[in-house]
C-alpha positions as CSV (number, residue, x, y, z in Angstrom):
1,M,112.7,63.5,86.5
2,S,111.7,60.4,88.1
3,G,111.0,57.3,86.0
4,F,107.3,57.4,87.0
5,T,107.0,60.8,85.6
6,T,108.8,59.9,82.6
7,A,106.7,56.9,81.9
8,L,103.6,58.9,82.6
9,A,104.7,61.6,80.2
10,A,105.5,59.0,77.6
11,L,102.0,57.5,78.1
12,L,100.3,60.8,77.7
13,L,102.3,61.6,74.6
14,S,101.3,58.2,73.1
15,Q,97.6,58.8,73.9
16,G,97.8,62.3,72.5
17,A,99.3,61.1,69.4
18,A,96.6,58.5,69.1
19,T,93.8,61.0,69.7
20,A,95.2,63.9,67.6
21,P,92.8,64.7,64.8
22,L,93.8,63.6,61.4
23,P,93.6,66.1,58.6
24,D,90.2,66.0,56.9
25,A,90.2,63.7,53.9
26,P,88.3,64.9,50.9
27,A,84.7,63.9,51.2
28,P,83.8,61.3,48.6
29,A,81.7,62.6,45.8
30,P,78.1,61.7,46.2
31,A,77.2,58.8,44.1
32,A,75.0,59.6,41.1
33,E,71.4,58.7,41.7
34,K,70.5,55.9,39.6
35,A,67.2,56.3,37.6
36,P,64.7,53.9,38.8
37,A,64.4,51.0,36.5
38,P,61.2,51.0,34.4
39,V,58.7,48.8,35.9
40,A,57.0,46.5,33.2
41,P,53.2,46.8,33.4
42,S,51.8,43.7,34.9
43,P,49.8,41.7,32.3
44,R,46.1,42.0,32.7
45,P,44.5,38.7,33.6
46,E,42.6,37.3,30.6
47,P,39.0,36.3,31.3
48,A,38.7,32.6,31.9
49,P,37.0,30.7,29.0
50,P,33.5,29.5,29.7
51,A,33.3,26.1,31.1
52,A,32.7,23.6,28.3
53,A,29.6,21.4,28.5
54,P,30.5,17.9,29.7
55,A,31.1,15.7,26.7
56,P,28.6,12.9,26.2
57,P,29.9,9.5,27.1
58,A,31.6,8.1,24.1
59,R,29.8,5.2,22.4
60,A,31.5,2.1,21.5
61,A,32.5,2.4,17.9
62,A,30.6,0.0,15.7
63,P,32.9,-2.2,13.6
64,A,33.3,-0.8,10.1
65,V,32.6,-4.2,8.6
66,L,30.5,-6.8,10.2
67,P,32.0,-10.2,10.1
68,A,30.3,-12.3,7.4
69,R,28.2,-15.1,8.7
70,P,29.0,-18.5,7.2
71,A,26.2,-19.5,4.9
72,P,24.2,-22.4,6.4
73,S,24.8,-25.5,4.5
74,P,21.6,-26.6,2.6
75,A,19.8,-29.4,4.3
76,P,19.7,-32.5,2.2
77,A,16.4,-32.8,0.4
78,A,14.2,-35.5,1.8
79,P,13.2,-38.2,-0.7
80,R,9.7,-37.6,-2.0
81,S,7.4,-40.4,-1.4
82,A,5.0,-41.6,-4.1
83,S,2.1,-40.4,-2.0
84,A,3.4,-36.8,-1.9
85,A,3.8,-36.5,-5.7
86,P,1.4,-34.0,-7.3
87,A,-1.5,-35.5,-9.0
88,P,-1.4,-35.2,-12.8
89,P,-3.9,-32.7,-14.3
90,A,-7.1,-34.1,-15.5
91,A,-7.2,-35.1,-19.1
92,G,-8.2,-32.3,-21.4
93,A,-7.8,-29.6,-18.8
94,P,-5.4,-26.7,-19.9
95,A,-2.3,-26.0,-17.8
96,G,-2.9,-23.8,-14.9
97,S,-6.6,-24.4,-14.8
98,A,-6.6,-25.9,-11.3
99,A,-7.2,-22.5,-9.7
100,A,-9.8,-21.4,-12.3
101,A,-13.3,-20.7,-11.1
102,P,-15.8,-23.6,-11.7
103,P,-18.1,-23.1,-14.6
104,A,-21.5,-21.5,-13.9
105,S,-24.3,-23.9,-13.4
106,E,-27.0,-24.3,-16.1
107,R,-29.5,-22.3,-13.9
108,E,-27.0,-19.4,-13.6
109,Q,-26.4,-19.3,-17.3
110,V,-30.2,-19.3,-18.0
111,A,-30.7,-16.5,-15.4
112,R,-28.0,-14.3,-16.9
113,T,-29.5,-14.6,-20.4
114,A,-33.0,-13.9,-19.1
115,L,-31.9,-10.8,-17.1
116,A,-30.0,-9.5,-20.1
117,F,-33.0,-10.0,-22.4
118,L,-35.4,-8.3,-19.9
119,D,-33.0,-5.3,-19.5
120,A,-32.8,-4.9,-23.3
121,L,-36.6,-5.2,-23.5
122,L,-37.2,-2.5,-20.9
123,A,-34.6,-0.2,-22.6
124,G,-36.0,-0.8,-26.1
125,D,-32.6,-2.1,-27.4
126,V,-33.6,-4.0,-30.5
127,P,-30.0,-5.1,-31.5
128,A,-29.4,-6.5,-28.0
129,L,-32.8,-8.3,-28.1
130,A,-32.0,-9.9,-31.5
131,G,-28.5,-11.0,-30.3
132,L,-30.0,-12.8,-27.3
133,S,-32.8,-14.5,-29.3
134,G,-32.7,-17.7,-31.3
135,D,-33.0,-17.7,-35.1
136,R,-36.6,-18.9,-34.7
137,F,-38.6,-16.8,-32.2
138,S,-42.2,-17.1,-31.1
139,F,-43.9,-13.7,-30.4
140,D,-46.8,-15.2,-28.3
141,G,-47.4,-17.9,-31.0
142,D,-46.4,-15.7,-34.0
143,V,-43.2,-17.5,-35.1
144,Q,-40.5,-15.5,-37.0
145,S,-37.5,-17.2,-38.6
146,G,-34.2,-15.6,-39.4
147,R,-32.3,-12.8,-37.7
148,D,-33.7,-10.0,-39.9
149,A,-37.3,-11.1,-39.4
150,V,-36.8,-11.4,-35.7
151,R,-35.2,-7.9,-35.6
152,R,-38.1,-6.3,-37.5
153,A,-40.7,-8.0,-35.3
154,F,-39.0,-6.5,-32.2
155,R,-38.8,-3.1,-33.7
156,T,-42.5,-3.2,-34.7
157,G,-43.6,-4.5,-31.3
158,L,-41.5,-2.0,-29.3
159,S,-42.4,1.1,-31.3
160,P,-45.6,2.0,-29.3
161,R,-43.8,1.5,-26.0
162,T,-41.8,4.2,-24.0
163,P,-38.4,2.9,-23.1
164,G,-37.6,3.2,-19.4
165,R,-41.2,3.4,-18.2
166,D,-41.5,-0.2,-16.9
167,V,-39.4,-1.7,-14.1
168,L,-38.4,-5.3,-13.4
169,L,-39.7,-6.2,-10.0
170,D,-39.2,-10.0,-9.7
171,L,-37.8,-12.9,-11.7
172,E,-38.2,-16.7,-11.2
173,I,-36.4,-19.4,-13.2
174,L,-37.9,-22.9,-13.6
175,P,-37.2,-25.9,-15.8
176,G,-39.9,-26.3,-18.4
177,P,-41.6,-29.4,-16.9
178,D,-41.6,-27.8,-13.4
179,A,-43.2,-24.6,-14.8
180,V,-46.0,-26.7,-16.4
181,S,-46.6,-28.6,-13.1
182,R,-46.8,-25.4,-11.2
183,L,-48.7,-23.1,-13.6
184,G,-50.6,-25.6,-15.6
185,P,-50.2,-26.5,-19.3
186,P,-49.5,-23.5,-21.6
187,P,-51.6,-22.7,-24.6
188,A,-51.1,-25.1,-27.5
189,R,-49.2,-22.5,-29.5
190,L,-46.6,-22.3,-26.7
191,A,-46.6,-25.9,-25.5
192,P,-43.6,-26.9,-27.6
193,L,-41.5,-24.2,-26.0
194,A,-41.9,-25.7,-22.5
195,A,-40.7,-29.2,-23.5
196,R,-38.1,-31.1,-21.5
197,G,-34.7,-29.5,-21.6
198,S,-36.0,-26.0,-21.8
199,W,-36.3,-23.3,-19.1
200,V,-39.1,-20.8,-18.3
201,A,-38.4,-17.4,-16.8
202,I,-41.4,-15.7,-15.1
203,A,-40.9,-12.0,-14.7
204,N,-42.9,-9.3,-12.9
205,V,-42.6,-6.1,-15.0
206,S,-44.4,-3.2,-13.3
207,G,-47.0,-5.7,-12.0
208,R,-47.5,-7.4,-15.4
209,P,-46.4,-11.0,-16.0
210,V,-43.9,-11.6,-18.8
211,V,-42.9,-15.2,-19.6
212,L,-39.7,-16.1,-21.5
213,F,-38.9,-19.5,-23.0
214,L,-35.3,-20.4,-23.2
215,S,-33.5,-23.2,-25.1
216,R,-29.9,-24.1,-25.8
217,A,-28.6,-23.4,-29.3
218,E,-25.1,-23.4,-30.7
219,G,-23.5,-23.9,-27.3
220,R,-25.4,-21.1,-25.5
221,W,-28.7,-20.3,-24.0
222,V,-31.0,-18.1,-26.0
223,V,-34.6,-16.8,-25.7
224,V,-36.9,-18.6,-28.2
225,G,-40.3,-17.3,-27.1
226,L,-42.1,-14.4,-25.4
227,H,-45.5,-14.3,-23.8
228,G,-47.2,-11.2,-22.3
């Protein structure tokens, strides 16, 4: 056999050996199927909280304690001049009487007495009439002396009258001499009552003239005579 044939045969043999099937190897056991891993439920999305209202702008915090102000130092007192000194109270005047009302004039005092007497006369108030009268009283020339006698005379003279029937319409106050100059001299029985220093009250009572004579006694004005 030639060498070519020998080499060819050897080559074929080597290829055959390489391509010869190998005995079947045992098939690998199928791998156990793995159980699928439990899938954790996905968390449900929580509802978003409502949007908060915008906060008001923060105010500047006031200090807990205000700083104390230093007390102003008192101004030095100006020296008082002699002209600025208060005037001393008048001699005999009680303390605190500077703001007191001035005393009523003589005419005002007489008018008050005359009005009070006429009110009591129209009301038939005998005690009030006696209290406003002097101890000596002239009932149109009939003179009564003493409180009790004057009171009885008023009670007797007012008994026939009806209280409240008459009305005071007018009243004029005149000093005694002025009343004589204006109205003429009074009757002789009444002339002393219109002397200097006295007052005359001329009243219009329901159209009828009533004349009062007033004089000062014991520091007050009293009615000492009645005419009409």
